[in-house]
C-alpha positions in Angstrom: -15.5 -7.3 23.8 -13.9 -4.1 22.1 -13.3 -4.7 17.8 -10.2 -6.0 16.4 -8.5 -3.0 14.8 -6.9 -3.3 11.5 -4.5 -1.2 10.2 -3.3 -0.1 7.0 -0.3 2.0 5.8 -0.5 3.4 2.3 3.3 5.0 0.9 3.4 7.8 -1.3 6.2 6.4 -4.0 4.5 7.6 -7.4 1.6 7.0 -9.5 -0.6 4.2 -8.6 -1.3 1.5 -11.1 -3.0 -1.3 -11.9 -0.8 -3.9 -10.2 -1.1 -1.7 -7.0 -4.9 -1.2 -6.9 -5.5 -5.6 -7.7 -2.5 -6.3 -5.3 -3.4 -3.7 -2.4 -5.9 -1.3 -2.9 -8.9 -3.5 -3.8 -8.3 -6.2 -1.0 -7.5 -3.2 1.5 -10.9 -2.0 0.9 -12.9 -4.7 0.9 -11.8 -5.0 4.3 -12.9 -1.1 5.1 -15.4 -0.3 7.8 -16.5 -3.9 7.8 -18.6 -4.0 11.0 -16.3 -6.7 13.0 -13.5 -4.2 13.0 -11.9 -0.9 13.3 -10.3 0.1 10.4 -7.0 2.4 10.2 -5.8 3.5 6.9 -3.0 6.3 6.9 -1.1 8.1 4.4 2.8 7.3 5.5 4.4 10.8 4.1 6.9 10.6 6.5 8.2 7.1 5.3 8.2 8.7 1.9 10.7 10.9 3.0 13.1 8.5 2.9 13.6 8.6 -0.6 11.3 11.6 -1.8 13.5 15.0 -1.1 11.9 17.5 -3.6 8.9 19.7 -2.0 7.0 19.5 -4.5 7.1 15.9 -5.6 6.6 14.8 -1.7 3.7 17.4 -1.7 2.1 15.9 -4.9 2.5 12.5 -4.1 0.6 12.6 -0.6 -2.6 14.4 -1.7 -2.3 12.1 -4.7 -2.5 9.4 -2.5 -4.9 10.2 -0.1 -7.0 11.2 -3.4 -7.1 8.1 -5.2 -7.8 6.0 -2.0 -10.6 8.5 -1.4 -11.7 8.3 -5.2 -12.0 4.4 -5.3 -14.4 4.5 -2.4 -13.2 4.7 0.7 -15.6 6.0 3.1 -13.8 8.6 6.0 -16.9 8.3 7.8 -16.4 4.5 8.5 -12.9 4.3 8.9 -10.1 6.5 10.3 -8.3 8.2 7.6 -5.0 10.0 8.5 -1.9 11.4 7.5 1.0 10.3 9.7 2.5 13.7 9.9 -0.5 14.9 11.5 -0.3 12.5 14.3 2.9 13.8 16.4 2.5 10.8 19.0 3.8 8.4 16.3 7.1 10.1 16.3 7.4 10.5 19.9 6.7 6.7 20.1 9.2 5.8 17.5 12.1 7.4 19.7 11.0 5.6 22.8 11.1 2.5 20.6 14.3 3.2 19.2 16.2 3.5 22.3 15.2 0.0 22.7 15.7 -1.8 19.4 19.3 -3.2 19.1 21.0 -2.4 15.6 21.7 -5.9 14.8 17.8 -5.8 14.2 17.9 -2.7 12.0 21.0 -4.8 10.2 18.6 -7.6 9.7 16.3 -5.3 7.9 15.5 -6.5 4.1 15.7 -2.7 2.6 19.0 -1.9 4.4 20.7 -5.7 3.6 19.6 -5.4 -0.2 21.3 -2.1 -0.7 24.1 -2.8 1.9 24.9 -6.0 -0.2 24.5 -3.8 -3.5 26.9 -1.5 -2.8 29.6 -4.2 -1.6 29.4 -6.0 -5.2 29.6 -2.6 -6.4 32.8 -1.8 -4.7 31.6 0.9 -3.3 31.3 2.1 0.8 28.5 -0.3 2.2 26.3 2.6 3.2 26.4 4.7 0.6 22.8 5.7 -0.2 21.7 5.1 3.4 20.4 7.6 5.0 19.0 6.9 9.0 15.5 7.3 8.0 16.1 4.2 5.8 18.2 2.5 8.3 15.5 3.1 11.0 12.7 2.6 8.7 11.3 -0.6 10.7 11.0 1.0 14.3 8.8 4.1 12.7 6.6 1.5 11.3 6.6 -0.2 14.7 5.4 2.6 16.3 2.6 3.1 13.3 1.3 -0.3 14.3 1.8 -0.6 18.1 0.5 2.9 19.0 -3.2 2.2 18.1 -2.8 -1.6 19.6 -3.4 -3.1 15.9 -4.5 -6.6 16.0 -4.0 -7.3 11.9 -1.8 -5.6 9.5 -2.3 -6.2 5.9 0.8 -6.5 4.0 2.3 -7.7 0.9 4.6 -10.7 1.3 7.8 -8.8 1.1 6.2 -7.0 3.9 6.0 -9.2 6.4 9.5 -8.7 7.8 8.2 -5.6 9.2 5.1 -6.7 11.5 7.6 -9.5 12.9 10.1 -6.7 13.5 6.8 -4.7 15.3 6.3 -7.7 17.3 10.1 -8.3 18.6 10.2 -4.5 19.5 6.9 -4.9 21.4 8.0 -8.0 23.3 11.1 -6.3 24.6 9.3 -3.3 25.7 6.7 -5.6 27.7 9.7 -7.9 29.0 11.2 -4.6 30.3 7.8 -2.3 31.3 5.1 -5.0 31.3 2.7 -5.4 29.1 1.7 -2.8 27.5 1.6 -3.7 23.9 -0.4 -6.4 21.7 1.5 -8.0 19.6 -0.1 -7.5 16.2 -0.3 -10.2 13.4 0.3 -9.7 9.4 -2.4 -10.4 7.1 -1.3 -11.9 3.5 -4.0 -12.4 0.9 -2.3 -15.7 -0.5 -5.1 -15.3 -3.2 -3.7 -12.5 -4.8 -1.5 -13.3 -8.2 1.1 -11.4 -9.5 0.1 -9.0 -11.3 1.6 -8.9 -15.0 2.9 -5.6 -16.6 3.3 -4.8 -20.3 6.4 -6.9 -21.1 4.8 -9.8 -19.1 7.1 -9.3 -15.8 5.1 -8.2 -12.5 3.8 -4.6 -12.9 6.5 -2.3 -11.3 7.8 1.0 -11.8 11.1 -0.7 -11.6 10.5 -2.4 -14.8 8.9 1.1 -16.4 6.4 -1.5 -17.4 3.1 -0.2 -15.5 -0.4 1.0 -16.4 -1.1 4.3 -14.7 -4.5 3.5 -13.0 -5.8 7.2 -13.7 -4.8 7.8 -17.3 -6.8 9.3 -19.8 -9.0 7.3 -21.8 -6.8 7.9 -25.1 -3.3 6.6 -23.1 -5.1 3.6 -21.4 -5.8 2.6 -24.8 -2.4 2.8 -26.2 -0.7 1.0 -22.8 -3.2 -1.9 -23.0 -2.0 -2.5 -27.0 1.2 -2.7 -25.8 0.7 -5.6 -23.7 2.6 -8.8 -24.5 1.0 -11.9 -26.3 1.8 -15.0 -28.1 2.3 -15.9 -31.5 -1.4 -17.7 -31.6 -3.1 -16.5 -34.6 -6.8 -15.0 -34.8 -9.3 -17.7 -34.9 -7.4 -20.3 -32.9 -8.6 -21.2 -29.5 -6.5 -19.5 -26.3 -6.2 -20.4 -23.2 -7.4 -17.9 -20.9 -6.2 -19.1 -17.9 -2.3 -18.4 -19.1 -3.6 -14.8 -20.8 -2.3 -11.8 -19.2 -4.9 -9.9 -20.5 -7.8 -12.4 -19.0 -6.1 -12.0 -15.8 -6.4 -8.4 -15.5 -10.0 -8.5 -17.0 -11.3 -10.7 -14.3 -10.3 -7.7 -12.0 -12.3 -5.4 -13.3 -15.3 -7.1 -14.9 -18.7 -8.7 -13.5 -18.7 -12.4 -13.1 -20.9 -13.0 -16.3 -18.7 -10.7 -18.5 -16.1 -12.6 -17.2 -17.6 -16.1 -18.3 -18.7 -14.4 -21.4 -15.0 -13.5 -22.5 -13.5 -17.1 -21.4 -16.0 -18.4 -24.4 -14.6 -16.4 -26.6 -11.2 -17.3 -25.8 -12.1 -20.7 -26.5 -13.7 -19.9 -29.6 -10.6 -17.8 -30.9 -10.9 -14.0 -30.5 -7.9 -12.0 -31.5 -5.4 -10.8 -29.6 -6.5 -7.3 -31.2 -10.2 -7.8 -30.0 -8.8 -9.0 -26.5 -7.5 -5.9 -25.9 -10.1 -3.7 -26.9 -12.7 -5.5 -24.6 -10.1 -5.5 -22.0 -9.6 -1.9 -22.3 -13.5 -1.3 -22.4 -14.2 -3.0 -19.0 -11.3 -1.1 -17.2 -12.2 2.4 -19.0 -16.4 1.6 -17.3 -14.9 0.7 -14.0 -12.6 3.6 -13.5 -14.8 6.4 -15.0 -16.0 7.6 -12.7 -13.3 7.3 -9.8 -11.2 9.0 -12.1 -13.4 12.0 -12.6 -13.6 12.0 -8.5 -9.9 11.9 -8.3 -9.3 14.8 -10.5 -11.6 16.8 -8.5 -10.3 16.1 -5.4 -6.9 17.0 -6.8 -8.2 20.3 -7.9 -9.5 21.6 -4.7 -6.8 19.4 -2.2 -8.6 21.1 0.9 -11.5 18.5 0.7 -8.2 16.3 1.0 -7.2 18.3 4.1 -10.3 18.8 5.6 -10.8 14.8 5.5 -7.7 14.0 6.7 -7.6 17.0 9.4 -10.6 14.8 11.1 -9.2 11.8 10.7 -5.9 12.6 12.3 -8.1 14.3 15.1 -9.7 10.4 15.4 -6.4 8.9 15.5 -4.6 11.2 18.3 -7.8 10.5 20.6 -7.0 6.9 19.9 -3.4 7.3 20.3 -3.4 9.7 23.4 -4.3 7.1 26.2 -1.4 4.6 25.1 1.3 7.1 24.5 0.3 8.2 28.2 0.7 4.5 29.5 4.1 4.4 27.6 5.6 7.4 29.1 4.6 6.5 32.6 6.0 3.1 32.5 9.4 4.3 31.5 9.6 7.0 34.3 8.1 10.1 32.4 5.2 10.4 35.1 5.5 9.6 38.5 
């Protein structure tokens, strides 16, 4: 029996922050290279092109995302790690799938609907700011998923619809041309908590409340000092299970450290001391990855070599299925 195929796409959207790491990167790394599956990880750079249209920023973010994953321990010898734009088969399949996908299905995609409805509320043209890349984004994502006969796609809850659309598109193709594509399933980690930002709301670049992953120790300490806390005075017992500081601490500390920190809460640790403990555990956990990240970014040819080798493996995996698809639509006799 062939191994299950698990595929994870990583879109370059800006500086990676602690919320990205805890909510997406850390769980995905735990799946990487598991013996019972073939794991594919890709930099979804052309997805980023829908809203990043500055040459330097586009280039930097693509390298930065790749460097981040490598620095955090993704092993390219145990997984297939590639850049989307290095695999032209994805884009050929995307066009074929687009020709079989109804506009109505794209109208219902969350990202498009959100902009469409916002424009209506603002009283401007409903499609203001909508390019065709954004509108057909789910088709390209379907090609990303289906080309590799993915069994499982780890996603956040807000991305479930994209996997469902990929299934719809696959079912449509299979209905017309015969059984060709696997129907992928999504994987959602229900245990992942909402990661709080500096102001207590969900950590998000939209709220400008993030803690970037590879900040200098000095800046990291300053940002942690800004985390919002309640008015419980020093020496008073505090509930660790309602504390944003404790929630973040748990993600970086060893079990024995977590238990000790819990006891300090119950004994009346001050918020200033709690923030200092949080800084120390995060800084210690990220010290080596931070160093590795900057080394990679200083020599991007290292990243290119890894991604090019990953693309070679990905294309070898993709080519037979694309040939089958082209044969079924009549491209080959």
